C-alpha positions as a Markdown table, in Angstrom:
| # | Residue | x | y | z |
|---|---|---|---|---|
| 1 | Met | -15.9 | -1.6 | 33.6 |
| 2 | Gln | -18.1 | -4.4 | 32.0 |
| 3 | Ser | -21.1 | -5.6 | 33.8 |
| 4 | Trp | -21.3 | -9.3 | 34.8 |
| 5 | Asp | -24.0 | -9.8 | 32.1 |
| 6 | Asp | -21.7 | -8.3 | 29.5 |
| 7 | Arg | -18.8 | -10.5 | 30.6 |
| 8 | Met | -21.1 | -13.6 | 30.4 |
| 9 | Ala | -22.3 | -12.5 | 26.9 |
| 10 | Glu | -18.6 | -12.1 | 25.9 |
| 11 | Phe | -17.9 | -15.6 | 27.3 |
| 12 | Trp | -20.5 | -17.1 | 25.1 |
| 13 | Arg | -19.5 | -15.0 | 22.1 |
| 14 | Asp | -15.9 | -16.3 | 22.4 |
| 15 | Ala | -16.9 | -19.9 | 23.4 |
| 16 | Asp | -14.6 | -22.6 | 22.1 |
| 17 | Asp | -15.6 | -26.2 | 22.5 |
| 18 | Thr | -12.1 | -27.4 | 21.6 |
| 19 | Asp | -10.8 | -26.3 | 25.0 |
| 20 | Pro | -13.3 | -27.5 | 27.6 |
| 21 | Val | -10.9 | -27.2 | 30.5 |
| 22 | Arg | -10.3 | -23.5 | 29.8 |
| 23 | Met | -14.0 | -22.9 | 29.3 |
| 24 | Arg | -14.9 | -24.6 | 32.7 |
| 25 | Ile | -12.2 | -22.5 | 34.5 |
| 26 | Gln | -13.6 | -19.3 | 32.9 |
| 27 | Ile | -17.2 | -20.0 | 33.8 |
| 28 | Asp | -16.1 | -20.9 | 37.4 |
| 29 | Gln | -14.3 | -17.5 | 37.6 |
| 30 | Leu | -17.3 | -15.7 | 36.1 |
| 31 | Leu | -19.8 | -17.4 | 38.4 |
| 32 | Ser | -17.6 | -16.8 | 41.5 |
| 33 | Ser | -17.5 | -13.1 | 40.8 |
| 34 | Ala | -21.2 | -12.8 | 40.1 |
| 35 | Gln | -24.1 | -11.5 | 42.0 |
| 36 | Cys | -26.4 | -13.9 | 40.2 |
| 37 | Ser | -29.0 | -16.3 | 41.6 |
| 38 | Asp | -28.3 | -20.0 | 42.1 |
| 39 | Ala | -30.7 | -20.7 | 39.3 |
| 40 | Arg | -28.8 | -18.5 | 36.9 |
| 41 | Gly | -25.4 | -20.1 | 37.9 |
| 42 | Leu | -26.9 | -23.6 | 37.4 |
| 43 | Phe | -28.3 | -22.5 | 34.0 |
| 44 | Glu | -25.0 | -21.2 | 32.8 |
| 45 | Arg | -23.2 | -24.3 | 33.9 |
| 46 | Ala | -25.8 | -26.5 | 32.2 |
| 47 | Ser | -25.5 | -24.5 | 29.1 |
| 48 | Leu | -21.7 | -24.9 | 29.1 |
| 49 | Glu | -21.9 | -28.7 | 29.6 |
| 50 | Asp | -24.5 | -28.8 | 26.7 |
| 51 | Phe | -22.2 | -26.7 | 24.5 |
| 52 | Leu | -19.3 | -29.0 | 25.2 |
| 53 | Gly | -21.4 | -32.1 | 24.2 |
| 54 | Glu | -21.8 | -33.3 | 27.7 |
| 55 | Glu | -25.6 | -33.5 | 27.6 |
| 56 | Ser | -25.8 | -36.2 | 30.4 |
| 57 | Ala | -24.1 | -33.7 | 32.7 |
| 58 | Ala | -26.3 | -30.8 | 31.5 |
| 59 | Val | -29.6 | -32.5 | 32.2 |
| 60 | Pro | -29.5 | -32.4 | 36.0 |
| 61 | Leu | -28.1 | -28.9 | 36.0 |
| 62 | Tyr | -31.0 | -27.6 | 33.8 |
| 63 | Glu | -33.5 | -29.4 | 36.0 |
| 64 | Ala | -32.0 | -27.8 | 39.1 |
| 65 | Ser | -31.9 | -24.4 | 37.5 |
| 66 | Leu | -35.6 | -24.7 | 36.7 |
| 67 | Ser | -36.5 | -25.8 | 40.2 |
| 68 | His | -34.6 | -22.8 | 41.6 |
| 69 | Gly | -36.6 | -20.4 | 39.5 |
| 70 | Leu | -35.3 | -18.6 | 36.5 |
| 71 | Asp | -36.5 | -15.3 | 34.9 |
| 72 | Val | -39.0 | -15.8 | 32.0 |
| 73 | Asp | -36.5 | -15.5 | 29.2 |
| 74 | Arg | -34.0 | -18.0 | 30.7 |
| 75 | Glu | -36.7 | -20.4 | 31.7 |
| 76 | Asn | -37.8 | -20.6 | 28.0 |
| 77 | Gln | -34.1 | -21.1 | 27.0 |
| 78 | Ala | -33.6 | -23.7 | 29.8 |
| 79 | Arg | -36.6 | -25.7 | 28.8 |
| 80 | Ile | -35.7 | -25.8 | 25.1 |
| 81 | Gln | -32.0 | -26.7 | 25.9 |
| 82 | Leu | -33.1 | -29.3 | 28.5 |
| 83 | Ala | -35.4 | -30.9 | 25.9 |
| 84 | Ser | -32.6 | -30.9 | 23.4 |
| 85 | Ser | -30.2 | -32.5 | 25.8 |
| 86 | Leu | -32.8 | -35.1 | 26.8 |
| 87 | Arg | -33.3 | -35.9 | 23.1 |
| 88 | Asn | -29.6 | -36.3 | 22.6 |
| 89 | Val | -29.3 | -38.8 | 25.4 |
| 90 | Gly | -32.2 | -40.9 | 24.0 |
| 91 | Arg | -35.0 | -39.6 | 26.3 |
| 92 | Gln | -37.4 | -38.5 | 23.5 |
| 93 | Asp | -40.5 | -38.9 | 25.6 |
| 94 | Asp | -39.1 | -36.7 | 28.4 |
| 95 | Ala | -38.0 | -34.2 | 25.8 |
| 96 | Leu | -41.5 | -34.0 | 24.4 |
| 97 | Arg | -43.0 | -33.7 | 27.8 |
| 98 | Val | -40.7 | -30.7 | 28.6 |
| 99 | Leu | -41.7 | -29.0 | 25.4 |
| 100 | Glu | -45.4 | -29.7 | 25.5 |
| 101 | Glu | -46.1 | -29.0 | 29.2 |
| 102 | Phe | -44.9 | -25.4 | 29.3 |
| 103 | Glu | -46.4 | -22.2 | 27.9 |
| 104 | Phe | -43.5 | -20.8 | 25.9 |
| 105 | Ser | -43.2 | -17.1 | 25.1 |
| 106 | Thr | -44.0 | -16.2 | 21.6 |
| 107 | Asp | -40.3 | -15.6 | 20.7 |
| 108 | Tyr | -39.6 | -19.3 | 21.5 |
| 109 | Leu | -42.5 | -21.0 | 19.8 |
| 110 | Ser | -40.7 | -21.8 | 16.5 |
| 111 | Ala | -37.7 | -23.2 | 18.4 |
| 112 | Arg | -40.1 | -25.3 | 20.5 |
| 113 | Asp | -41.8 | -26.7 | 17.4 |
| 114 | Ala | -38.5 | -27.4 | 15.7 |
| 115 | Phe | -37.3 | -29.4 | 18.8 |
| 116 | Val | -40.6 | -31.2 | 19.0 |
| 117 | Ala | -40.1 | -32.2 | 15.3 |
| 118 | Leu | -36.6 | -33.6 | 16.1 |
| 119 | Ala | -37.8 | -35.6 | 19.0 |
| 120 | Leu | -40.7 | -37.0 | 17.0 |
| 121 | Trp | -38.4 | -37.9 | 14.2 |
| 122 | Asp | -36.2 | -39.8 | 16.6 |
| 123 | Lys | -39.2 | -41.7 | 17.8 |
| 124 | Gly | -40.0 | -42.7 | 14.3 |
| 125 | Asp | -43.0 | -40.5 | 13.6 |
| 126 | Gly | -41.7 | -38.8 | 10.5 |
| 127 | Ala | -45.1 | -37.4 | 9.3 |
| 128 | Gln | -45.8 | -35.7 | 12.7 |
| 129 | Ala | -42.2 | -34.5 | 12.8 |
| 130 | Leu | -42.5 | -32.9 | 9.3 |
| 131 | Arg | -45.8 | -31.4 | 10.3 |
| 132 | Asn | -44.2 | -29.8 | 13.4 |
| 133 | Ala | -41.2 | -28.6 | 11.3 |
| 134 | Leu | -43.6 | -26.9 | 8.9 |
| 135 | His | -45.5 | -25.4 | 11.7 |
| 136 | Ala | -42.2 | -24.0 | 13.1 |
| 137 | Ala | -41.5 | -22.4 | 9.8 |
| 138 | Asp | -45.0 | -20.7 | 9.8 |
| 139 | Pro | -43.9 | -17.2 | 10.8 |
| 140 | Ala | -41.6 | -17.0 | 7.7 |
| 141 | Leu | -44.1 | -18.5 | 5.2 |
| 142 | Gly | -45.9 | -15.3 | 4.3 |
| 143 | Arg | -48.3 | -15.8 | 1.4 |
| 144 | Tyr | -47.6 | -19.6 | 1.3 |
| 145 | Arg | -48.9 | -20.1 | 4.9 |
| 146 | Arg | -52.3 | -21.4 | 3.8 |
| 147 | Ala | -50.9 | -23.8 | 1.2 |
| 148 | Ile | -48.2 | -25.2 | 3.5 |
| 149 | Gly | -50.7 | -25.6 | 6.3 |
| 150 | Ala | -53.0 | -27.6 | 4.0 |
| 151 | Tyr | -50.1 | -29.8 | 2.8 |
| 152 | Ala | -49.0 | -30.4 | 6.4 |
| 153 | Ala | -52.6 | -31.5 | 7.3 |
| 154 | Glu | -52.6 | -33.9 | 4.4 |
| 155 | Leu | -49.6 | -35.7 | 5.9 |
| 156 | Phe | -51.9 | -37.6 | 8.2 |
| 157 | Asn | -54.2 | -38.7 | 5.4 |
| 158 | Asp | -51.4 | -39.7 | 3.0 |
| 159 | Arg | -49.1 | -41.7 | 5.3 |
| 160 | Gln | -47.2 | -44.4 | 3.5 |
| 161 | Pro | -46.3 | -47.6 | 5.3 |
């Protein structure tokens, strides 16, 4: 018999955004059979709304899941996903605040930097957005890390009107 976490992983592996009614029924069934915390249930519902493109519905669910207390890994996920949803509903300043006021785990730093870059781009700060995107790529840059870092720093000196 599969554990609840395995069934949830399977749910996400097979997720299909073309049938939102079925997906909502399935998550309701999974959550009703679960021994999970309220925070986890809210997080999974928020993630589904986000996945279905209903970011406005996802935002308050993410916020509620965070206020109920998630485990460290899911808190990192929830904050990144909340920021993404906030950005998608036009709340770039709130998205940036969510991303900048939390100490993300190392595994999530590149994702955080990438979402900061997207929010900055939406705000019209292309140079800072590019700098953040390059910073997000840092772990994969290897021998080019120093050069890319220097070029990213130059973006502030060479801004074009």
